[in-house]
N, C-alpha and C positions, 0 to 999 in steps of 0.2 A: 341595603348594601351601600356602604360609604364609597364615594368616588374621590380618588386622590390623584392629583396631577403633579408629577415631579418636573421642575424646570431647572435646567442646568446647562452649562457651556460644554460639558464633555461627559461621556459615559461609556463604560465597557459594554459590548465589545467593538464599539464603533470608532471612538476617538478617545485617546488617553494621554495626558501629560503627567498625572499625579494621582494622589489618593482620592480626590474628588470623584474621578471616574469609577474607581472601585466601589464606592458607596452607591453612586447612582446606578451602577450596573447590578449590584448585588441585592440591595435592600428591597426593591420592588418585588423581586421574585420570591422573597422569603415572607412577605406579608400574606396572611390567610386569604386565598382567592375566594373563599366562600363568604367572607365578610367585607372584602375590599376590592373594588375595581380600580387598579392602579395603572396609570399610563404615564408616559415620559415624553417630554418635548426637548429636542436637541436642535442645534443649527445643522443644516445640510452643508457642511464644509466641503469644499472641493478637494481638500487633503484627505478626506476619508477614502480608503482604498477603493479603486474602481470596481473590483469584484463585489464589494459590500454595497456600494451605491447602486449597482445593477439590480440588486435584489429588492430595492425599495420600490413600492408601488405608488403610482400617482393617485392622489385622493381628490384634490381640488386646487383651484387657483382663483385669486381675486385681487382687487386693488383696494387699498385703504388710505385715507387721508393722513399724511404725515407732514411735518413742518417743511421738508425739502420739496415734496411734490406728492402726488398720488403714487404710492409705492406698490410694486408687485409683491405678492406673497404667495408662494407655492407651498403646498403641503404634500409630503410623501409619508408613507407608512411601511413598517415592517413589524414582524412579530417574532420575539425570541423568548423561549421558555414561558409562553403564555402571556407575555407582557407586550402591550401595544407601544411601539415607539413611533412618534411623529417627528418629522424633520421639516424645519422652516427653510424654504429655498429662496434665495435671492443672491445671485452671484456678485452683485455690486458690493455686498457686505461679506460674503462668505467664501470668496475666492482666495487664492494664495496657498502656500505650502505649509501653513501652520495655523492652528486655531486662534493663536494670539499673535498680535503684531505690535506696532507702536501704540502707546496708550491713547494718543489723540485719535487714532483710528478705532481702537477697541471700545472707547466710551460710546461713540456713535453706533458702532456695530451692535453692541449689546443693548443699547437703548432701543434700537430697532427691533431686536430679538424679543425684548420684553413686550413691546407694543404688539408685535406679530402674534405672540402666544395668546394674548388676551383677545385680539381680533379674530383669531382662528377658531375659538371655542364654539360659537354658534355654527360656523361653517362645517365643523365635523360632528356637530350634534352631541357634544360632551360638555356637561355643566358640572364641574367638580365641586364637591363640598369643601375641599381643602386644596390649595395650591402650595406645594412645598418648594420653596425657592432656595437655591443653593449658591452661596457666595455672592460677591458683588455683581457678577455678570447677570444674575437673575433678580437682583435686589430692587429694581424699579417696578417690578410687577405689582407689589402692594401699593406703590405710589401712583402708578397709572390707573390702577383699579379704583382707588379712592378719588382721584382727580377727574376721571373721565367716564366711569362706568357705573357708579353706585346708583344712579337714578334709573338705570335699565333693569327691569325685573329679572332678566336672565342672569345678571351678575350680582344681584342684591345680597344674596345669602352666602356668597363665596367667602371663605375665611383663608388666611394666609399664615404660613409658618416660614420663618427665615432661619436657615442654618448657616452658621459661621464655621467654615472649615479652617480658615486662616485669616485672622484679623489684620494681618500686615497688609493684605491686598484689599484696597477699598474702592477702586475706580474713581480716582481723583483727577480733575482737570479744570481748566479755566471755565468758570460758570457760563459765560456768554458764548463759548465756543463749542458747546455740546449741542449740535444742530437738532438732533431728534428730541431735545427737551425744551426747545424754544417756545413751544405753545403751552407749556405748563404755567399755571398762574404764578405770579411773583411770590405769593405766600409759600409756595412749594420750593421754587428755585432758590429763593433767598432765605428760606426757613429750614425745613427738615433736610434739604439737600445740601445746604451750605455748611462748610467746616473750614475754619481758618482761611477764609477768602476764596476757597475753591469749592467746586461741586464735589460731592462725596456720595457715590451710589450706595455704599454699604450703610452709611449712617441713615440715609433716607429709608432704606428697606427696614432697618432695625426699628425705626420710630413708627413706621406705618404698618408693620406686620402685627398680626394678632398675638402670635407667640414667637419667641426667639430661642433657639437652642444652639449648642455647640458640642464639640466632640468628646467632652468629658466634664465631670463635675469640677475637677481641678482647673481646667482651662476656663470654665465659666467664672471661677473666682479670680483667676489671673487677669483676665481681660477687664476686670473692674478696678484693677490697680494701675498706677502710673507706669510701672515697668512693663507690664504686659498689654496695656490697653491700646498701644500704638496711636495715642492721641485721642482715642474715643472712650477712655475710661470713665469720664463724666457721663457720657451717654449711656454706657453700660450700667452704671450705678442707677441712673434715672429709670431704666427699664428692668431693673433687677426683679421686679414682681412678676414679669412674664418671661424671665430668662431661666433656662435650665441646661444641665449638661448630661448628655447621654453618650456613653462610650461606644465608639465604632465597633461593629462586629466584623466577622470574617466570613468570606464565602467558603463554606465547608465542602462544597463540591469542587470548586476550582483549586482549592488548596488542600486536597485530600491526599496525604502521603501514600495511600494505598492504590491510588489511580493516576497520580500525576505523571504524565508521559515524559516530563523533563527530568525525572529522577533516574539515576542508574539502578537504584534498588528501592522497592516499595517496602513500607514498614508500618506498624501500628504500635500501640502501647505494649503489646505482647511480644513484639519482635524488634524492639528498639535497637538491638545489636546490629541490625542490617544497615543502620545509618552510617556505619564505618565505610561502607562501599561508596556512599554518596560523597563522603569527605575525600576519599581517595580519588574519586572521579573529578571532583572540583579542583583538587590540587594538580592533577594532571592537565586539566583543561586550561588552567591559569598559569601553568608552568611554575608552580610553587614546589618547594622541596617536599618530597614524599616523606611525611613524618606523622605517624599515627598518634604521637603524644602531643603534638602541637595543637593549641587552641586556635581555630580559624574563626576570625571575626569578620562578618560581612556587613557592608553598609551600602544600601541602594537609596540614594537621597539627592536632593538639591544640596550642593556644597555652599552653605551660607552660615553666617553667624547665628541666625535664628534657629537653625537646626543643630547648633552646638559644635560646629566644626572649629570654632576658636578654642574650645576646651580640648578637643582632640589634638589640635596643634600644640597645645601647651604640654601635653603628657606623652605624646607618641614616642619621642626619642627615648625617654626613660623606660617606657614599656618595652620597646624593642631591645633595650640593653639588659633588662632585668627579668623578662618573662619569655617563655617559649611560645610565642604567638605568631600567627600569620594574618595578614590583612587583605581583604578583597573589597575594593571600592568601585562603585559604578554610579555615575551621575553627571549632572550639569551643575552650573553654579558660578560663584564668584572666581575670578581669575586668580586671586591670591591663594585660594584653597586648592584650586586645580594645580597651580605651580608647586604648591607645597607637596601634594601627593605625587606629582611627577618626579620631584627630587627624591623622595623616599623610595619610589619605584626603582629609580636608578641606583640608589645607595644599597637597597636590600632586594635585588632582583628575584631571589628565590623565596622571599618572605612577604613581599608586598606586590599586589597586582592592582593597579589603578587605571581605570578606564574613564577618562574625562572627555566629554564631548559636548557640542553645542546643543544637539537635539537627540534625545534618547527617551524611549518610553519607560517611565518609572512606575 
């Protein structure tokens, strides 16, 4: 049986800010449990709801040498749908009302997290064949593994996979100010970790991981080009031999229209006509005009140029004037796009519903 460890900064049903949490929450439970022993490591954020944290069971605690000092690492565990979830506890790093804060805090926080994951494996008696690292927050695991652990027999055969969910976010900061990386050899800090004079967690993880993948074959091609590469297109071309694209799946249990408790009417492919009731319910809830012939377009997203909201801004006025459509928008993001949708919400109060907020679970 292959042993796989997922390492990520968020995961359903514990903490979620975006699509990363959906993948980390759904993919492990869909892997064949007869062939794979899959476990997940997450930070034990103080912002995880209290009732959820209360269900976590204490496993162990220990101290590990870090550049700042000997650091406390606590490990808690819970089980959901047959999957073991471990949580790294240290309130110095994981306190606060959000999993992410200022970048100068986050680079040290997630450098600690990466070190803690590796240091915890012998303590919990789990030696994975593969560590699956998600996004820049977990990208230093392959780096620390190569720099500090390869001579240890326990770690010698561990292989790593780096998944890029969004290449725009790379974990960049001033090289000498990432405290929990100060003991890395200079060949790492000023080699794989350096990009354009800054430290870059994602670049380092990409170079040190055994395999790299991303969320689709198309995106795997885009990030090798200048326009989509976010400054790392040269790196992506360099590692193209170990790069692949795999389309994200969907949790068919959570998003089952026959059982979803959030729907006004359940339906399947044989009763699609019932969807009309859901449309009516949505129009009523959002105070949109009750119009069965209108096309309702929903967007739940970060409102940023990267997500295409500049394109929406260019055509929305024309669409409202020429088509019988209604728009429902929910998300966080750049102030320019939030202001844009607030204006249209005011202009078309019965055709557009825009909820723009600083913190929302997407």
